[in-house]
Structures are given as structure tokens and as C-alpha cells.
C-alpha positions in Angstrom: 16.1 9.3 -27.6 17.1 5.7 -28.3 15.7 2.7 -26.5 19.0 2.4 -24.6 18.8 6.0 -23.5 15.3 5.4 -22.3 16.4 2.6 -20.2 19.5 4.4 -18.7 17.6 7.6 -17.8 14.6 6.1 -15.9 14.0 7.5 -12.5 12.8 6.0 -9.2 12.9 2.3 -8.5 13.8 1.6 -12.1 16.8 3.9 -12.1 19.9 2.1 -13.6 22.2 3.0 -10.7 19.7 1.6 -8.2 19.2 -1.5 -10.2 23.0 -2.1 -10.7 23.6 -1.6 -6.9 20.8 -4.0 -6.0 21.8 -6.7 -8.5 22.8 -10.0 -7.2 24.7 -11.9 -10.0 23.5 -15.3 -8.5 20.0 -14.3 -9.5 20.8 -13.9 -13.1 19.3 -16.5 -15.4 22.0 -18.6 -17.1 20.5 -18.0 -20.5 20.7 -14.2 -20.0 24.4 -14.6 -18.9 25.1 -16.7 -22.1 23.3 -14.1 -24.3 25.2 -11.2 -22.7 28.5 -13.0 -23.1 27.9 -13.7 -26.8 27.0 -10.1 -27.4 30.0 -8.7 -25.4 32.7 -11.2 -26.4 33.6 -9.5 -29.7 34.4 -6.3 -27.9 37.4 -5.1 -25.9 37.3 -2.5 -23.2 39.5 0.0 -25.1 37.1 -0.2 -28.1 34.2 0.7 -25.8 36.1 3.4 -23.9 37.1 5.1 -27.1 33.4 5.7 -27.8 32.0 6.3 -24.3 33.6 6.3 -20.8 30.2 5.6 -19.3 29.6 2.6 -21.6 33.1 1.3 -20.7 32.3 1.5 -17.0 29.0 -0.4 -17.6 30.8 -2.9 -19.8 33.4 -3.5 -17.1 30.7 -4.0 -14.4 28.9 -6.5 -16.6 32.1 -8.4 -17.4 32.9 -8.7 -13.7 29.4 -9.2 -12.2 27.4 -11.0 -14.9 29.5 -12.7 -17.5 
């Protein structure tokens, strides 16, 4: 299992769905926002969707709620 899978499949209060639902974008450190934007900028939604619909959904959420 990759590190990413490990993070996605946590249970309990660290569950990714719970963390996403509880996330307030205003609480995100601006340096984290800048780093996420730098990582995501080279990619387009369709590139991600072609690989994984789940990743594309998360990509979209990040783009609209974080970056």
C-alpha cells in the first residue's frame, strides 16, 4: 500500500471524508495553499479523470476549496 493509500483509507476521526467535510478553507495556511497550487497547476481535470475518477473528484474539491 502506498503512503497515499494509507492516508486515504484511515478510519475514525482521521477518515478522509470526515476531514474533507470538516475542513474550513480559511484555516489553511497560505504556504500550504501555495505549495498545493504549485503541485496541481501543471495538471488538468481531464488528465486526472482519465487515471482515476476518485482522484479527479478530490482534485476538483481541492481546486475549489483550497487553491
